[in-house]
C-alpha positions as semicolon CSV with decimal commas, in nm:
position;residue;x (nm);y (nm);z (nm)
1;X;-0,020;-0,010;-0,011
2;X;0,168;0,292;-0,134
3;X;-0,007;0,550;0,113
4;X;0,006;0,359;0,393
5;X;0,425;0,379;0,344
6;X;0,366;0,734;0,307
7;X;0,268;0,728;0,683
8;X;0,495;0,540;0,816
9;X;0,814;0,778;0,643
10;X;0,624;1,103;0,806
11;X;0,761;1,182;1,169
12;X;0,520;1,073;1,432
13;X;0,415;1,298;1,715
14;X;0,468;1,214;2,027
15;X;0,086;1,335;2,104
16;X;-0,171;1,055;2,191
17;X;-0,491;1,004;1,979
18;X;-0,690;1,167;2,260
19;X;-0,410;1,506;2,263
20;X;-0,399;1,532;1,877
21;X;-0,762;1,531;1,866
22;X;-0,793;1,772;2,154
23;X;-0,548;1,996;1,932
24;X;-0,732;2,009;1,655
25;X;-1,074;2,029;1,824
26;X;-0,841;2,364;2,000
27;X;-0,757;2,520;1,685
28;X;-1,048;2,459;1,490
29;X;-1,159;2,806;1,318
30;X;-1,510;2,899;1,506
31;X;-1,716;2,890;1,186
32;X;-1,712;2,527;1,211
33;X;-1,762;2,521;1,597
34;X;-2,146;2,527;1,579
35;X;-2,190;2,209;1,306
36;X;-2,296;1,924;1,432
37;X;-2,003;1,712;1,319
38;X;-1,807;1,908;1,540
39;X;-2,011;1,923;1,868
40;X;-2,004;1,505;1,804
41;X;-1,608;1,513;1,806
42;X;-1,584;1,692;2,142
43;X;-1,877;1,495;2,276
44;X;-1,684;1,152;2,169
45;X;-1,349;1,265;2,284
46;X;-1,517;1,346;2,643
47;X;-1,655;0,963;2,626
48;X;-1,328;0,834;2,493
49;X;-1,466;0,741;2,149
50;X;-1,155;0,859;1,960
51;X;-1,228;0,678;1,647
52;X;-1,578;0,820;1,652
53;X;-1,404;1,133;1,746
54;X;-1,181;1,107;1,440
55;X;-1,471;0,978;1,198
56;X;-1,682;1,286;1,264
57;X;-1,375;1,512;1,205
58;X;-1,364;1,370;0,862
59;X;-1,688;1,416;0,821
60;X;-1,694;1,729;0,876
61;X;-1,438;1,848;0,643
62;X;-1,648;1,581;0,348
63;X;-1,940;1,741;0,386
64;X;-1,830;2,055;0,367
65;X;-1,620;2,044;0,070
66;X;-1,373;2,256;0,246
67;X;-0,999;2,255;0,217
68;X;-0,850;2,163;0,603
69;X;-0,475;2,193;0,654
70;X;-0,222;1,932;0,613
71;X;-0,104;1,921;0,967
72;X;-0,537;1,883;1,039
73;X;-0,527;1,566;0,784
74;X;-0,173;1,452;0,937
75;X;-0,331;1,488;1,270
76;X;-0,609;1,247;1,197
77;X;-0,381;0,998;1,004
78;X;-0,125;0,979;1,270
79;X;-0,361;0,903;1,491
80;X;-0,569;0,618;1,314
81;X;-0,251;0,495;1,246
82;X;-0,150;0,475;1,596
83;X;-0,515;0,332;1,660
84;X;-0,446;0,041;1,377
85;X;-0,722;0,213;1,169
86;X;-0,526;0,189;0,861
87;X;-0,827;0,244;0,589
88;X;-0,937;0,615;0,747
89;X;-0,529;0,683;0,776
90;X;-0,481;0,626;0,382
91;X;-0,840;0,855;0,345
92;X;-0,677;1,171;0,521
93;X;-0,352;1,098;0,335
94;X;-0,551;1,086;0,025
95;X;-0,676;1,430;0,096
96;X;-0,367;1,600;0,171
97;X;-0,301;1,497;-0,250
98;X;-0,580;1,651;-0,299
99;X;-0,522;1,947;-0,167
100;X;-0,191;1,994;-0,311
101;X;-0,398;1,917;-0,659
102;X;-0,655;2,147;-0,634
103;X;-0,562;2,391;-0,376
104;X;-0,181;2,411;-0,523
105;X;-0,118;2,586;-0,201
106;X;-0,079;2,501;0,198
107;X;-0,351;2,586;0,406
108;X;-0,213;2,694;0,742
109;X;-0,316;2,525;1,063
110;X;-0,602;2,603;1,252
111;X;-0,743;2,758;0,876
112;X;-0,938;2,620;0,583
113;X;-0,945;2,732;0,219
114;X;-1,317;2,728;0,038
């Protein structure tokens, strides 16, 4: 799996999936904080349901159609990888490639491109 190998080459974060998800939520632009998926992700995080929290953040990005930062996708990919959620990790890495192909620039962490 070529995409999975890409994850392996990335420097691993020392943060746990919980810490990474919390960081992603903390730096989420205010625009998204009233969205159902964001609220669900916060609730899942509080209940230690990290896979569902990741699912909600992926769904948020998918449903808005906005381009989230590479760091956002890498955080989700690394968290998913640490939890042995290979399909989700690969999906997140594909979103980085999508950003490169369609936006042709890097979106800063804590921002999105519409």
